[in-house]
C-alpha positions in Angstrom: 47.4 -8.4 48.1 45.2 -10.0 45.5 41.8 -8.5 44.7 39.0 -10.9 43.9 37.4 -9.2 40.9 34.6 -11.8 40.6 32.7 -10.2 43.4 32.2 -7.1 41.4 30.3 -9.0 38.7 28.1 -10.9 41.1 24.5 -9.8 41.7 22.2 -10.2 44.6 19.3 -12.6 44.0 16.8 -9.7 43.9 18.9 -8.0 41.2 18.9 -11.2 39.1 15.1 -11.5 39.4 14.6 -7.9 38.4 16.7 -8.4 35.3 14.8 -11.5 34.4 11.5 -9.7 34.9 12.6 -6.8 32.7 13.7 -9.2 29.8 10.7 -11.4 30.1 9.0 -11.7 26.7 11.8 -9.8 24.9 14.3 -12.7 24.2 13.5 -14.6 21.0 13.3 -18.3 21.3 13.9 -19.8 17.8 12.4 -23.1 18.9 9.0 -21.4 19.5 6.4 -21.0 16.8 5.5 -17.3 16.7 2.2 -16.3 14.9 2.7 -15.1 11.4 2.0 -11.5 10.3 -1.7 -10.9 10.2 -3.0 -8.7 7.4 -6.3 -6.9 7.2 -6.6 -7.0 3.4 -5.3 -9.0 0.5 -5.0 -8.1 -3.1 -6.3 -10.2 -6.0 -3.0 -12.1 -6.1 -3.2 -13.0 -2.4 -0.6 -10.6 -1.2 -1.3 -9.1 2.2 -1.4 -5.4 3.1 -2.2 -3.3 6.2 -0.6 -5.6 8.8 -2.0 -5.8 12.3 0.3 -4.5 15.0 2.3 -2.3 12.7 2.5 1.3 11.5 1.8 2.1 7.9 2.6 5.4 6.2 0.7 7.2 3.5 2.3 10.2 1.8 1.4 12.6 -0.9 1.3 16.3 -1.9 -1.5 18.5 -0.7 -4.8 17.7 -2.4 -3.4 14.6 -4.0 -6.2 12.4 -2.8 -4.8 10.9 0.4 -8.1 11.1 2.2 -9.9 9.4 -0.7 -7.3 6.7 -0.8 -7.9 6.1 3.0 -11.6 5.9 2.3 -11.1 3.2 -0.3 -9.1 1.1 2.1 -11.5 1.7 4.9 -14.4 0.6 2.6 -12.5 -2.7 1.7 -12.0 -3.5 5.4 -15.5 -2.7 6.4 -17.5 -4.0 3.5 -15.4 -7.1 2.8 -14.3 -6.2 -0.8 -13.5 -3.1 -2.7 -11.1 -1.8 -5.3 -9.7 -5.3 -5.8 -8.9 -5.8 -2.1 -10.6 -8.4 0.1 -10.9 -8.3 3.9 -9.3 -11.2 5.8 -12.4 -11.5 8.1 -15.8 -10.1 8.6 -17.0 -7.5 11.1 -13.8 -5.6 11.5 -13.8 -2.1 13.1 -12.1 1.1 11.8 -11.3 4.2 13.8 -10.8 7.3 11.6 -9.1 10.3 13.2 -9.1 13.6 11.4 -7.0 16.5 12.7 -7.3 19.0 9.7 -10.7 19.4 8.2 -13.7 21.2 9.6 -16.4 19.0 11.2 -18.8 19.4 8.2 -16.2 17.9 5.7 -15.3 15.2 8.2 -19.0 14.2 8.4 -19.4 14.3 4.6 -16.4 11.9 4.2 -17.9 9.6 6.9 -21.2 9.5 5.0 -19.3 8.7 1.8 -17.7 5.6 3.4 -21.2 4.6 4.7 -22.5 4.8 1.1 -19.6 2.9 -0.4 -20.2 0.2 2.2 -23.9 0.0 1.3 -24.9 1.2 4.7 -27.7 3.7 5.4 -26.6 7.3 6.1 -29.5 7.8 8.5 -27.4 6.6 11.4 -23.7 6.0 12.2 -22.5 2.4 11.9 -20.9 1.2 15.1 -18.0 -0.5 13.2 -16.9 2.9 11.8 -15.9 5.4 14.4 -14.9 8.9 13.3 -13.2 11.5 15.4 -12.8 15.2 14.6 -9.9 16.6 16.6 -9.1 19.9 14.8 -10.0 22.1 17.7 -7.7 20.5 20.3 -4.1 21.0 21.2 -1.6 18.3 20.0 -1.3 16.6 23.4 -5.1 16.6 23.7 -5.4 15.0 20.3 -3.1 12.2 21.2 -4.9 11.7 24.5 -8.2 11.2 22.6 -6.6 8.8 20.1 -5.4 6.7 23.1 -8.8 6.8 24.7 -10.6 5.9 21.5 -8.3 2.9 20.7 -8.8 1.6 24.3 -12.6 2.0 24.2 -13.5 0.8 20.7 -10.6 -1.7 20.1 -10.5 -1.1 16.3 -8.7 -3.4 13.9 -7.4 -0.4 12.0 -6.8 3.2 12.9 -6.4 6.0 10.3 -4.8 9.2 11.5 -5.4 11.7 8.8 -2.9 14.3 9.8 -0.3 12.7 12.1 1.8 15.9 12.2 -1.0 17.5 14.3 -0.3 15.1 17.1 2.9 16.9 17.9 3.9 20.6 18.3 7.0 20.5 16.0 7.3 17.7 13.4 11.0 18.8 12.9 11.8 18.1 16.6 13.8 14.8 16.7 12.9 14.0 20.3 9.2 14.8 20.0 8.9 12.9 16.7 10.6 9.8 18.2 8.4 9.9 21.3 5.2 10.2 19.2 6.1 7.3 16.8 7.2 5.2 19.8 3.8 5.7 21.4 1.9 4.8 18.2 4.1 1.7 17.9 3.2 0.8 21.5 -0.5 1.3 20.9 -0.4 -0.8 17.7 1.3 -3.7 19.5 -0.7 -3.6 22.6 -4.1 -3.4 20.9 -3.1 -5.5 17.9 -4.3 -3.0 15.4 -2.8 -1.4 12.3 -2.2 2.3 12.5 -2.1 4.1 9.2 -0.5 7.6 9.4 -1.1 10.2 6.7 1.6 12.8 6.2 2.4 15.4 3.5 5.5 14.8 1.4 8.2 17.3 0.6 7.8 19.3 -2.6 11.3 18.5 -3.8 12.2 14.9 -3.1 8.9 13.2 -2.4 9.9 12.1 1.1 7.6 12.4 4.1 8.0 15.8 5.8 10.3 16.6 8.7 12.0 14.4 11.3 8.5 13.0 12.0 8.4 11.7 8.4 11.9 10.2 8.7 11.0 8.5 12.0 7.8 7.2 10.6 9.5 5.8 7.5 12.0 4.0 9.6 9.3 2.3 11.6 6.7 1.5 9.0 6.0 -1.9 7.6 4.5 -0.4 4.5 4.5 3.0 2.8 2.2 4.2 0.1 2.5 7.3 -2.1 -0.6 9.0 -3.5 -0.4 11.1 -6.6 -3.0 12.8 -8.8 -2.6 13.3 -12.6 -3.1 17.0 -13.5 -4.9 16.3 -16.8 -7.2 13.3 -16.0 -7.5 13.8 -12.3 -6.9 10.1 -11.8 -5.5 9.3 -8.4 -2.8 6.6 -8.2 -1.7 4.8 -5.0 1.7 3.0 -5.2 3.4 1.0 -2.5 7.0 2.4 -2.2 8.3 0.4 0.8 7.3 -2.9 2.2 8.7 -5.6 4.5 6.4 -8.3 3.0 5.3 -9.3 -0.5 4.7 -6.1 -2.6 1.3 -4.9 -3.7 0.8 -3.4 -7.1 -0.4 0.1 -8.0 -4.1 0.8 -8.0 -6.0 3.9 -9.1 -9.4 5.6 -9.1 -11.1 8.8 -10.1 -13.8 10.9 -8.5 -16.9 11.6 -10.5 -19.0 14.7 -10.4 -21.1 13.4 -7.5 -17.9 12.8 -5.4 -18.0 9.0 -5.8 -14.9 6.9 -6.3 -14.6 5.1 -9.6 -12.0 2.4 -10.1 -9.5 2.9 -12.9 -7.2 0.5 -14.7 -3.5 0.8 -14.0 -1.0 -0.3 -16.7 2.4 -1.1 -15.3 5.7 -0.4 -17.1 6.0 -4.1 -17.7 2.6 -4.2 -19.3 3.4 -1.2 -21.4 6.5 -2.9 -22.8 4.5 -6.1 -23.6 1.8 -4.0 -25.3 4.4 -2.3 -27.5 5.8 -5.7 -28.3 2.4 -7.1 -29.2 1.6 -4.2 -31.5 4.9 -4.6 -33.3 4.5 -8.3 -34.0 0.8 -7.9 -34.9 1.9 -5.4 -37.5 4.6 -7.7 -38.8 2.3 -10.7 -39.0 -0.4 -8.7 -40.7 1.9 -8.9 -43.8 2.2 -12.7 -43.7 1.2 -15.5 -41.4 4.5 -17.4 -41.1 8.2 -16.4 -40.8 11.5 -18.1 -40.6 13.8 -16.7 -37.9 16.0 -14.8 -40.3 13.1 -13.2 -42.1 11.3 -12.3 -38.8 14.5 -10.7 -37.5 14.8 -8.6 -40.7 11.2 -7.6 -40.5 11.4 -6.5 -36.8 14.6 -4.6 -37.5 12.9 -2.7 -40.4 9.8 -1.9 -38.4 11.4 -0.9 -35.1 14.7 0.5 -36.3 16.9 -1.7 -34.0 20.0 -3.7 -34.6 20.1 -7.5 -35.2 20.9 -8.5 -31.6 18.0 -6.4 -30.2 15.6 -7.8 -32.7 16.6 -11.4 -31.8 16.1 -10.6 -28.1 12.6 -9.1 -28.8 11.6 -12.2 -30.7 12.6 -14.4 -27.7 10.7 -12.1 -25.4 7.6 -12.4 -27.7 7.9 -16.2 -27.6 8.3 -16.2 -23.8 5.2 -14.1 -23.3 3.1 -16.0 -25.9 2.8 -13.1 -28.3 4.2 -15.4 -31.0 4.7 -19.1 -31.2 7.6 -21.2 -32.6 6.4 -24.3 -34.4 8.1 -27.7 -34.5 9.5 -26.9 -38.0 11.1 -23.7 -36.8 8.5 -21.4 -38.3 7.1 -18.5 -36.2 3.4 -17.6 -36.1 1.3 -15.2 -34.1 0.4 -16.5 -30.7 -3.0 -18.0 -30.0 -4.0 -15.4 -27.4 -3.4 -12.6 -29.8 -6.5 -13.5 -31.8 -8.7 -11.8 -29.2 -6.6 -8.8 -28.6 -8.6 -6.5 -30.8 -11.9 -8.0 -29.4 -13.1 -8.9 -26.0 -10.0 -10.1 -24.3 -7.7 -7.2 -23.2 -3.9 -7.7 -23.2 -3.9 -7.0 -19.4 -6.6 -7.7 -17.0 -8.6 -4.9 -15.4 -7.5 -5.2 -11.8 -10.9 -4.4 -10.4 -12.9 -7.1 -12.1 
């Protein structure tokens, strides 16, 4: 007797409808125009950051300045422009959730953001909602985060202390559930959720299974570090799914106010070293043939012939020196102002 196997793969009409309902909105249609990623901020080059509907991670050692870095980004979103960042639209709302500090310190940080935005501190601005959840249990904290997002509909949520939304940040299951819930909230309410978490002392990764899960799901990750000597706080984007954003930095003055600082990239440092080398060489004479310039660079920098030739080409490409039609090299035009009013690199906050 032959068995008809096709009947085992057949579904009743109601089963087909149920499957279609479950998959509705999940299947990608490449002929459809989906909306592009929406960013809350852009840097001075037009690169977007803090994407709507995504999780963003911010890590750093204890007392590295993570809360101050959050305050700077909050100020840019709320005031329209700060620290070289520009808000994509006016009137956005920010929900700040603190799980660690006592209520006095939370209120002081809220007043600081009001001051940075140019708002009066005599009353709370309705566009900046601050929650203090230190006294609650983890499940109660998450419940209040949900309620606040639903009520206030913020454009951006800062959770300063995400590890306090779960009992054990090393529990794989609990960490996955928490990150999954935050992803759901960010998508449903179309807000960016920035999660602050301490990093490991040894490897610089975010702590625990919660940190691993957060890193896997983040669209952007930022690392905050503080220089021990100067106290300057630097924020660097370490992971990104979109166009990268450069480092930025600030310091805190005696009155607790944020002061922008200039960040010099490794690329700029190399260019500056190159500029100084050729300025020194051309201070001896105004014009060089290639052979003479190669010898002069070798003598000054202690490098071999091939390296010297490569550095000469680098200097030409960056405009530090110029090659004339007759093959003679001169100092580049822009170098005339390097010791005066025009810096080699631009202050990123101007």
